[in-house]
C-alpha positions as CSV (number, residue, x, y, z in Angstrom):
1,M,61.4,-212.1,-89.0
2,K,58.4,-210.2,-89.7
3,R,56.9,-210.9,-86.7
4,L,59.3,-209.3,-84.9
5,S,59.3,-206.3,-86.8
6,S,55.9,-206.2,-86.1
7,F,56.4,-206.0,-82.4
8,V,59.1,-203.6,-82.8
9,L,57.0,-201.7,-84.5
10,C,53.9,-201.7,-82.2
11,G,56.6,-201.0,-79.5
12,A,57.6,-197.8,-80.9
13,V,54.2,-196.4,-81.3
14,L,53.0,-197.5,-77.8
15,S,56.0,-195.5,-76.7
16,V,56.0,-192.3,-78.9
17,C,51.9,-192.3,-77.5
18,A,52.7,-192.4,-73.7
19,V,55.5,-189.8,-74.0
20,C,52.8,-187.5,-75.9
21,S,50.3,-188.4,-73.1
22,L,53.1,-187.6,-70.5
23,S,53.7,-184.1,-72.4
24,A,50.1,-183.5,-72.3
25,H,49.8,-184.2,-68.7
26,I,53.1,-181.8,-67.7
27,H,51.4,-178.8,-69.8
28,T,47.8,-179.3,-68.6
29,A,48.9,-179.6,-64.9
30,P,49.9,-176.0,-64.4
31,P,47.1,-174.3,-65.4
32,Q,45.0,-176.5,-62.9
33,A,46.8,-175.4,-60.1
34,A,46.8,-172.2,-60.8
35,D,43.5,-171.9,-61.2
36,L,42.9,-173.5,-57.9
37,R,45.4,-170.7,-56.0
38,S,43.2,-168.5,-57.7
39,S,39.7,-169.5,-56.3
40,V,41.6,-170.0,-52.7
41,D,43.6,-166.7,-52.3
42,S,41.3,-164.6,-54.0
43,V,40.0,-161.6,-51.9
44,P,36.7,-159.8,-52.9
45,Q,37.3,-156.4,-53.8
46,T,34.8,-153.5,-52.9
47,A,34.2,-150.7,-55.4
48,I,34.6,-146.6,-54.2
49,V,32.0,-144.8,-55.2
50,P,32.9,-141.1,-54.7
51,V,29.8,-139.5,-53.1
52,Q,29.7,-135.6,-53.9
53,Q,28.1,-133.3,-51.3
54,Q,26.7,-130.1,-51.2
55,P,29.6,-127.3,-50.7
56,V,29.6,-125.7,-47.0
57,R,29.2,-121.6,-47.2
58,L,30.8,-120.1,-44.4
59,T,29.6,-116.6,-43.3
60,E,32.0,-114.5,-41.3
61,Y,30.8,-111.6,-39.1
62,T,33.0,-108.8,-38.3
63,T,31.7,-106.2,-36.1
64,V,33.5,-102.2,-37.1
65,Y,33.9,-99.7,-35.0
66,E,35.6,-97.2,-36.7
67,A,33.4,-95.0,-39.1
68,A,34.8,-94.2,-42.7
69,G,37.7,-91.7,-42.6
70,E,38.0,-90.6,-46.2
71,G,38.7,-87.3,-47.0
72,L,39.7,-85.8,-43.4
73,N,42.9,-84.7,-43.1
74,R,45.4,-86.3,-40.4
75,V,44.0,-84.1,-37.5
76,E,40.6,-85.1,-38.1
77,R,41.5,-88.5,-38.4
78,R,42.9,-88.4,-35.0
79,A,39.9,-87.0,-33.4
80,L,37.5,-89.5,-35.4
81,R,39.5,-92.3,-34.0
82,A,39.5,-91.1,-30.3
83,K,35.3,-90.7,-30.6
84,N,35.2,-94.5,-32.0
85,Y,37.5,-95.8,-29.2
86,A,35.0,-94.1,-26.6
87,A,32.0,-95.2,-28.6
88,C,33.4,-98.8,-28.1
89,I,34.1,-98.5,-24.4
90,D,30.5,-97.2,-24.3
91,S,29.5,-100.2,-25.8
92,L,31.4,-103.1,-23.8
93,V,30.1,-101.3,-20.4
94,Q,26.4,-101.6,-21.6
95,S,26.9,-104.8,-22.9
96,H,27.2,-106.2,-19.3
97,N,29.8,-108.7,-20.7
98,Y,33.5,-107.8,-20.9
99,M,36.9,-108.6,-19.3
100,F,39.2,-106.6,-17.0
101,Y,42.9,-107.4,-17.7
102,P,45.0,-106.3,-14.7
103,A,48.3,-104.5,-15.1
104,T,49.0,-103.2,-11.5
105,M,47.5,-103.9,-8.2
106,Q,48.0,-101.9,-4.6
107,E,47.0,-103.0,-1.4
108,M,45.1,-99.6,0.0
109,P,45.7,-97.3,1.6
110,D,49.6,-97.1,0.9
111,G,50.7,-100.7,-0.1
112,V,53.5,-101.2,-2.8
113,V,52.6,-100.9,-6.2
114,R,52.9,-104.3,-8.2
115,A,53.5,-105.4,-11.6
116,I,51.7,-108.4,-13.2
117,Y,53.0,-109.3,-16.3
118,A,51.3,-112.6,-16.5
119,D,48.6,-112.1,-19.1
120,Y,46.3,-115.3,-17.5
121,F,44.8,-113.2,-15.2
122,F,41.6,-111.4,-15.2
123,F,38.1,-110.7,-14.0
124,G,34.9,-111.6,-16.2
125,L,32.0,-109.6,-15.9
126,F,29.4,-111.8,-17.9
127,V,25.2,-111.7,-17.9
128,D,24.7,-114.2,-15.1
129,H,27.9,-115.1,-13.5
130,V,31.3,-113.6,-12.8
131,E,34.5,-114.9,-13.3
132,V,37.4,-114.5,-10.8
133,H,41.1,-115.0,-11.2
134,L,43.3,-112.5,-9.4
135,P,46.5,-112.0,-7.2
136,I,45.7,-110.7,-3.6
137,V,48.1,-109.3,-1.0
138,R,47.3,-110.8,2.6
139,G,47.5,-108.2,5.0
140,G,51.0,-106.6,6.0
141,S,53.2,-109.7,4.9
142,Q,53.1,-109.0,1.2
143,Y,52.6,-112.6,0.5
144,L,50.6,-113.0,-2.8
145,E,47.7,-115.3,-3.2
146,L,45.0,-116.1,-5.9
147,L,41.6,-116.0,-5.8
148,N,39.8,-118.4,-8.0
149,F,36.4,-118.8,-8.5
150,D,33.5,-118.5,-10.5
151,S,30.2,-116.8,-8.9
152,M,26.6,-116.8,-9.9
153,S,25.6,-114.0,-7.0
154,I,25.5,-110.9,-8.5
155,S,23.8,-108.0,-6.6
156,N,23.1,-104.4,-5.8
157,Y,24.7,-104.2,-9.4
158,Q,24.7,-100.2,-10.4
159,V,26.2,-98.5,-13.3
160,S,26.5,-94.8,-14.2
161,R,28.0,-92.1,-16.6
162,V,30.7,-89.9,-15.4
163,Q,32.4,-87.1,-16.8
164,C,35.6,-89.0,-17.7
165,G,33.9,-92.6,-18.2
166,W,31.6,-94.7,-16.2
167,M,31.4,-96.1,-12.6
168,I,30.3,-99.7,-12.3
169,S,29.4,-101.1,-8.6
170,F,28.3,-104.4,-7.5
171,D,28.4,-107.4,-4.7
172,I,29.2,-110.9,-5.4
173,A,29.8,-113.9,-3.3
174,D,32.2,-117.3,-3.1
175,R,30.7,-119.1,-0.9
176,D,30.3,-117.7,1.9
177,T,32.9,-114.9,1.3
178,H,31.3,-111.7,-0.1
179,Y,33.3,-109.0,-2.0
180,H,32.7,-106.0,-3.1
181,V,33.3,-104.7,-6.8
182,C,34.2,-101.0,-7.9
183,F,35.0,-100.4,-11.3
184,S,35.9,-96.9,-12.9
185,V,36.8,-96.6,-16.7
186,S,37.8,-93.7,-19.0
187,T,36.4,-93.7,-22.3
188,A,39.4,-91.4,-23.3
189,T,42.2,-93.7,-22.9
190,G,40.7,-96.9,-21.7
191,E,42.5,-96.7,-18.0
192,T,40.5,-99.1,-16.0
193,T,40.5,-99.4,-11.8
194,L,39.2,-102.1,-10.2
195,T,38.5,-102.0,-6.6
196,L,38.0,-105.2,-4.8
197,I,37.2,-105.1,-1.0
198,T,37.7,-108.5,0.5
199,P,36.7,-109.2,3.8
200,S,40.1,-108.7,5.1
201,V,42.0,-106.3,2.5
202,T,41.6,-103.8,-0.3
203,I,43.5,-104.3,-3.5
204,R,42.8,-101.2,-6.3
205,Y,44.2,-103.1,-9.9
206,G,45.1,-100.9,-12.4
207,G,44.5,-102.1,-16.3
208,R,41.9,-102.0,-18.8
209,I,39.0,-103.9,-20.1
210,G,38.0,-105.5,-23.6
211,G,35.9,-108.1,-25.3
212,C,35.1,-111.8,-24.0
213,F,36.5,-113.4,-26.8
214,E,40.6,-111.7,-27.0
215,A,43.5,-114.0,-27.2
216,P,44.6,-114.0,-23.6
217,F,41.0,-115.0,-22.7
218,R,40.7,-117.7,-25.1
219,M,44.0,-119.2,-24.5
220,H,44.0,-119.1,-20.4
221,R,40.5,-119.2,-19.3
């Protein structure tokens, strides 16, 4: 009996040790698997370091044609505004860098006067070239066509100051086709007449001149 009890006691001790060993294995296995996944799935992170740049300083230049009108009555202020407008026209003509925007057109000498509502037509005079985008009438058919070309060929340029404003004339060429251009600009009203003599027809346009950076030219050039 004593011998049997010893075997039973030893068996019980071995069972307890086996359970403890299995329990320890169960509890320690997940951390090993977790460490394995962590080492496999880890993605290296890139540290973002903010860089401070020097502030950009913007400088705006504005050309002001009007002189100060403080202390003037309404009549004097209107007269000053007209004087400043005339000075603006003088500056544009003398700059040799301006745009003509047509509002009407007429075939000379007695054609029908047509209104031009599209704001993308223009005649641009620059220091070294001209840009032309104008409607014209072909002979007595009254059929409208478009002149659309740039020319680096400017010759016989003449400008003169007259009582009402300015007279400007010159010749231009588009390949083998030659044109004569004549501007009449009023400094009082801003009315500008462009007479364009082509090989087949003469067209007179009525409109105004303006700077080369006005909205219609920027949009449609």
